[in-house]
C-alpha positions as CSV (number, residue, x, y, z in Angstrom):
1,M,12.9,-22.2,8.2
2,T,10.3,-19.8,9.5
3,F,7.3,-18.4,7.6
4,I,9.0,-15.0,7.3
5,E,12.3,-16.5,6.0
6,K,10.3,-18.4,3.4
7,N,8.7,-15.2,2.2
8,L,11.7,-13.0,1.8
9,A,12.4,-11.3,-1.5
10,N,15.7,-11.5,-3.4
11,N,18.5,-9.6,-1.6
12,E,16.2,-9.1,1.5
13,R,17.5,-10.0,4.9
14,V,16.1,-10.0,8.4
15,I,17.7,-7.4,10.5
16,Y,15.8,-7.9,13.8
17,R,13.2,-10.4,15.2
18,A,10.9,-9.6,18.0
19,K,8.7,-12.1,20.0
20,L,5.8,-12.1,22.3
21,H,6.7,-11.5,25.9
22,W,6.5,-14.2,28.5
23,W,3.7,-12.2,30.2
24,I,1.2,-14.1,28.0
25,Y,1.7,-17.1,30.3
26,G,0.8,-15.0,33.4
27,R,-2.9,-16.0,33.4
28,S,-2.1,-19.7,33.2
29,A,0.5,-19.4,36.0
30,F,-2.0,-17.5,38.2
31,L,-4.7,-20.1,37.6
32,L,-2.3,-22.9,38.3
33,L,-1.2,-21.4,41.6
34,L,-4.7,-20.7,42.6
35,G,-5.8,-24.2,41.8
36,I,-3.0,-25.7,43.8
37,V,-3.7,-23.5,46.8
38,V,-7.5,-24.2,46.6
39,F,-6.9,-27.9,46.3
40,A,-4.1,-28.2,48.9
41,L,-5.2,-25.7,51.6
42,W,-9.0,-25.7,51.4
43,G,-9.6,-29.1,49.8
44,T,-11.6,-30.5,52.8
45,T,-14.7,-31.2,50.8
46,E,-15.2,-32.9,47.4
47,V,-16.6,-29.7,45.9
48,V,-13.6,-27.6,46.8
49,K,-11.2,-30.3,45.5
50,I,-13.2,-30.4,42.2
51,I,-12.9,-26.6,41.9
52,G,-9.2,-26.7,42.6
53,G,-8.8,-29.5,40.0
54,L,-10.8,-27.5,37.4
55,L,-8.6,-24.4,38.0
56,V,-5.5,-26.6,37.3
57,V,-7.1,-28.0,34.1
58,I,-8.1,-24.5,33.0
59,S,-4.6,-23.2,33.6
60,L,-3.2,-26.0,31.4
61,I,-5.6,-25.1,28.6
62,T,-4.6,-21.4,28.8
63,F,-1.0,-22.4,28.9
64,I,-1.3,-24.4,25.7
65,N,-3.3,-21.6,24.1
66,A,-0.5,-19.1,25.0
67,Y,2.2,-21.4,23.8
68,I,0.5,-21.9,20.4
69,R,0.0,-18.1,20.2
70,S,3.6,-17.5,21.0
71,S,5.0,-20.1,18.6
72,A,2.7,-19.0,15.8
73,S,3.6,-15.3,16.0
74,E,6.6,-13.8,14.1
75,F,7.7,-10.2,14.1
76,A,10.6,-9.1,11.9
77,V,12.3,-6.0,10.5
78,T,14.0,-6.6,7.2
79,N,16.1,-4.2,5.1
80,R,13.0,-3.5,3.1
81,R,9.9,-4.0,5.2
82,I,8.2,-4.8,8.5
83,M,6.6,-8.3,8.6
84,M,4.2,-9.5,11.3
85,K,2.6,-12.9,11.1
86,T,0.1,-14.3,13.6
87,G,-2.2,-17.3,13.8
88,V,-2.1,-21.0,13.0
89,T,-5.4,-21.9,11.3
90,N,-6.3,-18.3,10.4
91,R,-3.0,-16.9,9.4
92,R,-2.6,-13.1,9.3
93,L,0.3,-11.4,7.7
94,I,1.0,-7.7,7.8
95,E,3.7,-6.4,5.6
96,L,4.6,-2.7,5.5
97,Q,7.3,-1.2,3.3
98,L,9.7,0.8,5.3
99,N,9.0,3.9,3.3
100,R,5.2,3.6,3.5
101,S,4.4,3.2,7.2
102,D,2.7,6.4,8.6
103,G,3.3,5.7,12.2
104,L,4.4,3.3,14.8
105,V,3.0,3.7,18.3
106,I,4.3,1.9,21.4
107,D,1.7,1.6,24.2
108,Q,3.3,0.6,27.5
109,G,1.6,0.7,30.9
110,I,3.3,0.6,34.3
111,I,3.4,-3.2,34.4
112,G,4.7,-3.2,30.8
113,R,7.5,-0.8,31.8
114,I,8.4,-3.0,34.8
115,F,8.6,-6.2,32.8
116,N,9.6,-4.6,29.5
117,Y,6.7,-5.4,27.2
118,G,4.1,-3.4,25.4
119,S,1.7,-3.1,22.5
120,I,3.0,-2.2,19.0
121,I,0.4,-0.2,17.0
122,I,1.2,0.3,13.4
123,R,-0.8,2.9,11.4
124,T,-0.8,3.3,7.7
125,G,-3.6,4.9,5.8
126,N,-6.8,3.8,7.4
127,L,-5.3,0.6,8.8
128,E,-4.4,0.1,12.4
129,E,-2.9,-3.1,13.6
130,I,-2.2,-3.9,17.3
131,F,0.3,-6.6,18.4
132,S,0.6,-7.3,22.1
133,P,2.4,-8.1,24.4
134,V,5.6,-7.7,22.4
135,A,8.9,-8.1,24.3
136,D,11.2,-5.0,24.3
137,P,9.0,-2.9,22.0
138,F,11.3,0.1,22.0
139,E,14.1,-2.0,20.6
140,F,11.7,-3.1,17.9
141,K,11.0,0.5,17.1
142,R,14.7,1.4,17.2
143,Q,15.5,-1.3,14.7
144,I,12.7,-0.1,12.4
145,N,14.1,3.4,12.5
146,N,17.7,2.1,11.8
147,A,16.4,0.1,8.8
148,I,14.7,3.2,7.5
149,E,17.8,5.3,7.9
150,E,20.0,2.6,6.2
151,S,17.6,2.4,3.3
152,F,18.3,6.1,2.6
153,A,22.1,5.8,3.2
154,P,23.1,5.9,-0.5
155,F,21.1,9.1,-0.9
156,N,22.5,10.7,2.2
157,N,26.1,10.0,1.4
158,P,26.9,11.2,-2.2
159,T,30.6,10.4,-1.9
160,A,29.8,6.7,-1.4
161,G,29.3,6.2,-5.1
162,A,31.8,8.7,-6.4
163,N,34.4,6.1,-7.3
164,M,32.0,3.9,-9.2
165,T,33.6,4.4,-12.7
166,G,36.9,2.8,-11.8
167,R,38.9,5.8,-13.1
168,G,39.7,7.3,-9.7
169,Q,43.2,5.7,-9.5
């Protein structure tokens, strides 16, 4: 059971989950490739071999860091709120009621458009929270908008509760 599932209120259900994009592993992949190339192609001296080996070790450290960051981050839209949790030792939880968020901004550069990731910026009052890189950020935004619309469904459809007395037969 995830952190978000453990903290749901009564009759609250998760509608959509988002996750960090695989792009967070890009730096470690680049360093690993660079370390292998340096070690294999230019490793004629001990100093160059050490540099290549250090690049490989640094890539493994950045990979572990990215993995921990990815597994410790949760993003969810429920039928009542938006919940975002990050961190392992310093846990940070952002909860926004669906009817209280002022704005949701998606920031997506050219590389983000190509690989379908972006930053989600949530603004409410004087608070601004940025979560990046989130996979498929426009789907996350669409799910939030759908949840907001569904939360107002009983008010938008007055005939839905017309037969609540049981006398309409």
